[in-house]
C-alpha positions in Angstrom: 0.0 0.0 0.0 2.8 2.4 0.8 4.4 1.8 -2.6 1.0 2.5 -4.2 0.8 5.7 -2.2 4.2 6.8 -3.4 3.4 6.3 -7.1 0.1 8.1 -6.6 1.9 11.1 -5.3 4.3 11.2 -8.3 1.3 11.1 -10.6 -0.4 14.0 -8.8 2.8 16.0 -8.9 3.2 15.5 -12.6 -0.4 16.3 -13.3 -0.3 19.4 -11.1 2.8 20.9 -12.7 5.6 22.6 -10.9 3.4 24.4 -8.4 5.1 26.7 -5.8 3.5 24.9 -2.9 4.3 22.0 -0.7 2.9 19.7 -3.4 6.0 19.6 -5.5 9.3 19.6 -3.5 12.6 18.5 -4.8 12.6 14.9 -3.7 15.8 14.2 -1.8 14.5 10.8 -0.7 13.3 8.9 -3.9 12.7 5.6 -2.1 9.3 4.8 -0.7 9.1 5.3 3.1 9.3 2.1 5.2 6.6 3.3 7.6 3.9 5.9 8.0 4.2 9.4 9.4 1.2 9.7 11.7 -0.3 12.9 13.1 -2.3 12.5 16.3 -3.7 14.8 19.0 -6.7 16.3 20.6 -8.5 19.6 20.0 -10.2 20.7 23.3 -12.1 23.5 24.9 -9.7 25.5 27.1 -12.5 26.3 29.5 -14.1 22.9 30.0 -11.1 20.7 29.0 -13.5 18.6 26.9 -12.7 17.6 23.3 -14.3 19.4 20.5 -16.0 17.2 17.9 -16.0 17.7 14.2 -13.1 20.1 13.8 -11.4 19.7 10.4 -7.7 18.9 10.7 -5.2 18.8 7.8 -1.6 18.2 6.9 -2.0 20.5 3.8 -2.8 17.5 1.6 -5.8 15.7 3.1 -8.3 16.2 5.9 -9.8 14.3 8.8 -12.1 15.6 11.5 -11.9 15.2 15.3 -14.0 12.4 16.8 -16.6 12.8 19.6 -13.8 13.3 22.1 -11.9 15.8 20.0 -9.2 13.3 19.0 -7.7 13.2 15.5 -5.5 10.7 13.7 -4.1 11.4 10.2 -1.5 9.5 8.1 0.5 12.4 6.8 1.8 13.1 3.4 5.6 12.5 3.4 6.1 16.3 2.7 3.9 17.5 5.4 5.5 20.4 7.4 2.6 21.3 9.8 -0.6 19.8 11.1 -3.3 22.4 11.5 -7.0 22.9 12.0 -9.9 25.0 10.6 -10.9 27.4 13.5 -14.5 26.8 14.3 -16.8 29.9 14.3 -17.7 29.6 18.0 -14.0 29.7 19.1 -11.5 32.5 19.2 -8.6 32.6 16.7 -5.6 31.3 18.6 -2.8 33.8 18.8 0.9 33.3 19.4 1.6 34.4 23.0 4.6 36.6 22.0 3.6 38.0 18.5 -0.2 37.8 18.7 -0.2 36.5 15.2 -2.6 33.7 14.3 -1.3 30.3 15.6 -3.6 27.6 14.2 -0.8 25.1 13.3 1.9 23.0 14.9 5.3 24.6 15.3 7.4 21.5 16.1 9.2 19.7 13.3 7.2 16.8 11.9 9.3 13.7 12.4 9.0 11.5 9.3 7.9 7.9 9.7 7.0 8.4 13.4 4.0 9.3 15.4 3.7 13.1 16.0 1.5 14.4 18.7 0.1 17.9 18.7 -2.7 19.0 20.9 -4.6 22.3 20.6 -6.7 24.1 23.2 -9.2 26.6 21.9 -10.8 29.5 23.8 -14.6 29.7 23.4 -16.2 32.9 22.2 -19.0 34.3 24.4 -21.1 34.1 21.3 -20.6 33.4 17.6 -19.5 36.6 15.9 -22.4 36.9 13.4 -21.1 40.4 12.6 -17.4 40.9 12.0 -14.9 43.1 10.0 -12.6 41.9 7.3 -9.5 44.1 6.6 -7.9 43.3 3.2 -4.4 44.5 2.7 -2.8 44.4 -0.8 1.0 44.2 -1.3 3.0 45.7 1.5 6.0 44.6 -0.7 8.8 46.0 1.4 12.3 45.7 0.0 14.3 48.2 1.9 14.4 49.4 5.5 12.8 52.6 4.4 9.9 50.7 2.9 9.4 48.9 6.2 9.5 52.2 8.0 6.8 53.6 5.8 4.6 50.5 6.3 5.2 50.7 10.1 4.6 54.4 10.4 1.8 54.9 7.8 -0.2 51.8 7.0 -0.3 50.1 10.4 -1.1 53.2 12.4 -3.8 54.1 9.9 -5.4 50.7 10.3 -5.2 51.0 14.1 -6.6 54.5 14.3 -9.4 53.9 11.7 -10.6 50.7 13.4 -10.3 52.2 16.9 -12.3 55.3 16.0 -15.0 53.2 14.3 -15.3 50.7 17.1 -15.8 53.5 19.6 -19.0 54.2 17.8 -20.0 50.5 17.5 -18.8 50.0 13.9 -16.2 47.6 12.4 -16.1 45.4 15.4 -14.5 41.9 15.7 -11.8 42.8 13.2 -9.5 40.3 11.3 -7.0 41.2 8.7 -5.4 39.4 5.8 -2.5 40.5 3.7 -2.9 39.4 0.1 0.7 38.5 -0.9 4.0 40.2 -1.6 4.7 40.9 2.0 8.4 41.3 1.0 10.0 42.3 -2.3 12.7 39.7 -3.3 14.6 40.5 -0.1 14.8 37.8 2.6 16.4 40.3 5.0 13.0 41.9 5.5 11.1 38.8 6.6 11.7 39.3 10.3 11.1 43.1 10.3 7.8 42.5 8.5 6.8 39.9 11.0 7.6 42.2 13.8 5.6 45.0 12.2 2.5 42.9 12.2 3.0 41.6 15.7 1.1 42.9 18.7 -1.1 45.3 16.7 -3.5 46.4 19.4 -7.0 48.0 18.8 -8.2 49.2 22.1 -8.0 46.3 24.5 -7.9 43.6 21.7 -5.2 42.5 19.3 -5.8 42.5 15.6 -5.1 39.0 14.2 -3.3 39.5 10.9 -3.3 36.5 8.7 -1.1 36.3 5.7 -0.9 35.0 2.1 2.0 34.3 -0.2 2.8 36.4 -3.3 5.2 35.8 -6.1 7.8 38.0 -4.5 7.6 36.1 -1.3 8.9 32.9 -2.9 12.6 32.7 -2.4 14.0 32.6 -6.0 17.5 31.7 -4.7 16.3 28.2 -3.6 17.0 25.2 -5.8 13.4 23.9 -5.7 9.9 25.0 -5.3 9.3 23.3 -1.9 12.1 25.2 -0.2 11.1 28.5 -1.9 8.2 28.8 0.6 10.4 28.2 3.7 10.8 31.8 4.7 7.1 32.4 4.8 6.2 29.1 6.5 8.8 29.6 9.2 7.2 32.9 10.2 3.5 32.6 9.3 2.7 28.9 9.0 0.9 27.0 6.2 0.4 28.6 2.8 -3.0 26.9 2.1 -5.4 27.2 5.1 -8.9 28.3 6.2 -10.9 29.5 9.2 -14.5 30.3 10.1 -16.0 33.5 11.5 -19.7 33.9 12.0 -21.4 32.5 8.8 -18.3 33.1 6.8 -15.7 30.6 5.6 -12.4 32.2 4.8 -9.8 30.4 2.6 -6.3 31.6 1.9 -4.2 29.9 -0.8 -0.9 30.3 -2.6 -1.8 30.6 -6.3 1.7 31.3 -7.6 2.8 28.5 -9.9 6.6 28.3 -10.4 7.6 27.3 -13.9 11.3 27.6 -13.4 13.2 27.9 -10.1 17.0 27.8 -9.9 19.9 30.0 -8.9 19.7 32.2 -12.0 16.2 32.0 -13.3 12.8 32.2 -11.7 9.5 32.5 -13.6 5.9 31.8 -12.6 2.4 31.5 -13.8 -0.9 31.7 -11.9 -3.2 29.0 -10.7 -3.3 25.8 -8.7 -1.9 22.3 -8.8 -4.2 19.2 -8.8 -3.1 18.6 -5.2 -4.1 22.1 -4.2 -7.5 21.8 -5.9 -8.1 18.5 -4.2 -7.2 20.1 -0.9 -9.6 23.0 -1.5 -12.5 20.8 -2.5 -12.0 18.7 0.6 -11.9 21.8 2.7 -15.2 23.2 1.2 -16.8 19.7 1.4 -16.5 20.0 5.2 -18.4 23.3 5.4 -22.0 22.7 6.4 -24.9 24.6 5.0 -22.8 26.3 2.3 -25.9 27.7 0.6 -26.6 29.8 3.8 -23.0 31.0 4.2 -20.5 33.5 2.6 -17.1 32.5 1.4 -14.0 34.7 1.1 -11.3 33.3 -1.1 -8.0 35.0 -0.6 -5.0 34.7 -3.0 -2.4 36.9 -4.6 -2.9 36.8 -8.4 -6.2 37.7 -9.9 -8.7 35.4 -11.6 -10.5 38.1 -13.7 -11.2 36.6 -17.1 -8.5 34.0 -16.9 -5.3 33.6 -18.9 -2.9 31.4 -20.8 0.7 31.0 -19.8 0.6 34.2 -17.7 1.4 35.4 -14.2 -1.2 38.1 -14.5 -4.4 36.0 -14.3 -5.2 32.5 -13.1 -4.6 30.3 -16.1 -7.5 28.4 -17.7 -5.6 25.1 -17.5 -4.7 25.5 -13.8 -8.1 25.0 -12.2 -9.6 28.4 -13.1 -13.1 27.3 -13.8 -13.0 24.5 -11.3 -12.2 26.8 -8.3 -14.8 29.3 -9.4 -17.4 26.6 -9.6 -16.6 25.4 -6.1 -17.2 29.0 -4.8 -20.7 29.1 -6.3 -21.9 26.6 -3.7 -22.1 29.5 -1.2 -24.8 32.1 -0.8 -22.3 34.9 -1.6 -18.7 34.6 -2.7 -15.9 37.3 -2.7 -12.4 36.7 -4.1 -9.8 38.9 -2.4 -6.7 39.6 -4.5 -3.6 41.8 -4.7 -0.7 41.7 -7.1 -1.5 44.5 -9.6 -0.7 47.7 -7.7 -4.0 49.1 -8.9 -7.5 48.4 -7.7 -10.1 46.7 -9.9 -13.5 45.2 -9.2 -14.4 42.3 -11.5 -17.8 40.6 -11.6 -17.8 37.0 -12.7 -21.2 37.1 -14.4 -20.9 33.5 -15.6 -20.6 32.1 -12.0 -23.7 32.7 -9.9 -23.9 31.9 -6.2 -26.9 30.4 -4.5 -28.3 33.9 -3.9 -28.2 34.6 -7.6 -25.4 37.1 -7.2 -22.3 36.5 -9.3 -18.9 35.9 -7.7 -17.4 39.4 -7.0 -13.6 39.7 -7.3 -11.9 42.5 -5.5 -8.4 43.3 -6.8 -6.9 45.5 -4.2 -4.3 48.2 -4.8 -1.1 48.0 -2.9 -0.6 49.3 0.6 2.8 50.3 -0.9 1.1 51.8 -3.9 3.6 52.1 -6.7 6.4 50.4 -4.6 6.6 53.2 -2.0 7.6 55.8 -4.6 4.8 58.1 -3.6 1.3 58.0 -2.1 -0.1 56.5 -5.3 -0.7 53.2 -7.0 0.2 53.0 -10.7 -3.3 54.1 -11.7 -3.4 57.1 -9.4 -5.4 55.4 -6.6 -4.1 56.3 -3.2 -2.0 53.9 -1.1 -4.4 52.0 1.2 -6.4 48.9 2.1 -10.1 47.9 2.2 -12.5 47.3 5.1 -15.4 44.9 4.7 -18.3 44.8 7.2 -19.9 41.4 7.3 -23.3 40.9 8.8 -24.6 37.3 8.9 -24.0 35.8 5.4 -23.6 39.0 3.4 -21.1 41.7 2.9 -23.1 44.6 4.4 -20.7 47.4 3.3 -17.2 48.1 2.4 -14.8 51.0 1.8 -11.5 51.4 0.0 -9.7 53.2 2.8 -6.9 55.5 1.6 -3.9 55.7 4.0 -3.8 59.1 5.8 -6.9 60.3 4.1 -10.6 60.3 5.2 -12.9 57.4 4.1 -14.8 59.9 1.9 -11.8 60.4 -0.3 -12.9 58.1 -3.2 -12.6 60.2 -6.4 -10.8 63.0 -8.1 -12.2 65.4 -10.7 -10.0 66.7 -13.5 -10.3 69.3 -16.3 -10.0 67.4 -19.6 -8.5 70.6 -21.2 -5.6 70.8 -18.6 -1.9 70.5 -19.4 0.4 69.1 -16.7 4.1 70.0 -16.7 6.7 69.3 -14.0 10.3 69.7 -13.1 11.6 67.8 -16.1 9.4 69.9 -18.5 7.5 66.9 -19.8 4.0 68.1 -20.7 0.9 65.9 -20.7 -2.7 66.5 -21.7 -5.8 64.3 -21.6 -6.3 64.6 -25.4 -2.8 64.8 -26.9 -0.9 62.7 -24.4 2.8 63.6 -24.1 6.3 62.2 -24.0 8.2 61.3 -20.8 11.7 60.1 -21.4 11.4 57.5 -24.2 7.7 56.7 -23.5 5.0 58.1 -25.7 1.6 58.5 -23.9 -1.4 58.8 -26.1 -4.4 60.8 -25.0 -8.1 60.3 -25.6 -9.7 62.7 -28.1 -13.1 62.2 -26.5 -12.0 63.9 -23.3 -11.7 67.4 -24.8 -13.9 69.9 -23.0 -14.9 67.3 -20.5 -14.9 66.8 -16.7 -12.8 63.6 -16.2 -13.4 61.7 -12.9 -11.2 59.0 -11.5 -13.1 56.6 -9.1 -10.7 53.8 -8.2 -13.1 51.5 -6.4 -15.8 51.5 -9.0 -17.3 48.8 -11.1 -19.6 48.8 -14.2 -22.7 47.3 -12.5 -23.1 48.7 -9.0 -21.9 52.3 -9.3 -23.9 55.3 -10.6 -22.0 58.6 -11.4 -23.7 61.9 -11.9 -22.8 65.4 -12.7 -25.0 67.7 -10.7 -25.1 71.4 -11.5 -27.6 73.9 -10.1 -29.7 71.0 -8.9 -29.9 69.3 -12.3 -28.4 65.8 -12.5 -26.9 64.2 -15.7 -25.4 60.7 -15.8 -21.7 60.4 -16.7 -20.1 57.8 -19.0 -17.5 55.3 -17.9 -14.4 55.3 -20.1 -10.8 53.9 -20.2 -7.9 56.3 -20.1 -4.7 57.1 -18.2 -4.7 59.5 -15.3 -2.6 62.1 -17.2 -2.0 64.2 -14.1 -0.6 61.1 -12.3 1.5 60.1 -15.4 3.0 63.6 -15.4 3.8 63.3 -11.7 5.5 59.9 -12.1 7.6 61.0 -15.1 8.4 64.5 -14.1 8.9 64.1 -10.3 9.5 60.5 -9.7 11.9 59.7 -12.6 9.7 56.9 -14.0 9.7 56.3 -17.8 8.5 52.8 -18.4 5.2 51.3 -19.4 4.7 50.1 -15.8 3.8 53.7 -15.0 1.8 54.4 -18.1 -1.3 52.2 -18.4 -5.0 52.7 -19.3 -7.6 51.9 -16.7 -11.4 51.7 -16.9 -12.4 53.5 -13.8 -12.8 56.9 -15.3 -16.0 58.8 -16.0 -16.6 61.7 -18.3 -19.1 64.4 -19.2 -18.8 67.4 -21.5 -18.8 70.7 -19.6 -21.9 72.8 -20.7 -19.6 75.7 -21.6 -16.9 73.5 -23.1 -14.5 74.7 -20.3 -14.7 72.8 -17.0 -12.5 75.4 -15.3 -15.2 78.1 -15.8 -18.1 76.0 -14.5 -19.7 76.9 -11.2 -22.2 75.3 -8.7 -21.4 71.7 -9.7 -20.7 68.5 -7.9 -19.8 65.0 -9.1 -21.9 62.5 -7.1 -20.9 58.8 -7.1 -23.3 56.3 -5.6 -22.1 52.8 -4.8 -24.7 50.0 -4.1 -23.4 47.0 -2.1 -24.6 43.9 -4.1 -25.7 41.7 -1.1 -27.2 44.3 1.3 -28.3 46.9 -1.3 -26.9 49.5 1.1 -25.7 52.7 -0.7 -22.7 54.9 -0.2 -22.6 58.4 -1.7 -19.3 60.1 -2.4 -18.9 63.6 -3.8 -16.3 66.0 -5.1 -16.8 69.6 -6.1 -13.4 70.9 -7.0 -10.9 70.2 -9.7 -7.5 68.5 -9.0 -5.2 70.9 -10.8 -1.7 69.9 -9.5 0.2 67.1 -7.7 -1.3 67.9 -4.3 -1.3 64.7 -2.1 0.7 62.7 -4.5 4.1 62.9 -2.9 4.8 61.2 0.5 
């Protein structure tokens, strides 16, 4: 049987490709094991001492559940590095005593071909948190000490002060955070500083549990195989594929970076999942009871969007794209939480409807670091920041894209489509004729002449309505794709950027022709943007009544 298991593992690895997960290590021991590696233990209630029945337990490959006395026994995959459990909704998230980071996994080394005992004691909640807050943080991506300092002195304090202020008025209670990959930026020196920066983050009298997710830049490209490329992350934050429950929500975090080449000189990747990862996810979701009455959050680094082929930009169609999306439709409501792009984008998967009839909603979050800590901006002009989701029962009741060191109401900018932007390097840019920065030509959009141009970085094509209101008369605006020419000018003139990375079109702009043909001369106007939350139908209204004419707020 052991030999059969060994050949089955090789088949799974070959079918799954060279995934950057614990499914495809460099096999230093090619002989079948002579005995089993067994994981045993008990999960018990810390108050009563009694075992907790029915808790899912995994080695990252397969699952079991605890018996009536809270005991589990699992024959481990030979490459298992931790045994861990899915936190039940009626128990607290266990925190490391020193760091106050989530500790839902074993920390002792798994002894191969032996019995390994790991017991877990869980603190019961006074009541299930039917309402809770989910903080999604895209790409801290710290490479230098200066980057870590900005993260520590800007992003973390903003999260703390925003949540504390809200909780004092009864809002955004029971908060949990998840980073969405690229914690570091190809620099292993920053792993410990970044762990320290997320440790002991206190909101009032409570600590904010910050869960983490692997990104492409978190894989150690100096390692000789994909298995060890995850080591830095696992040593500090635990398993890369895991889940936990809060209220009526099931939250899954997975590494969707698929390594195609890993050696000392070359490292390339695509996006998606191995067969082993897909099997793990299916087994995880199969253990969730009453899925049609629950909400699922699926957290990963690289977007799904409309899928891809041979790319690291979207989950590839041949790497379980459709299969994973289909699994998520088993829930009443499904939200995919993503980073990677350094610009925000909301994508509605209209072909994948959940049990409520709502499509899967994908939130691609801009970076906490924005455009790699070069300014206060992402590459599209969206401010550095993070997002806060308020969950009530089995729906997302509300959310906001929170800009760092700006009020929650800062959700849009209004520009004059006739404006010219020139900076210290004397590169000039317009909305209609573009410009040249260094060696990069930036085309404009002819249809923006004489128009008000509005950037709304958290918008989508279905649930946002944007109006131009003047003297009490409202006119709908039209959604268009363009570049933020004021931001492009800032990047090229003031930040020394001159590559296409800093010069992309985005479809979160809205336009309307000024009645006089000159936006700068118009009076008594306001741009009103109304967001409707899909599940709750709650609305948020954001307004701006002045033109952004310069680089104010762009520089850090």
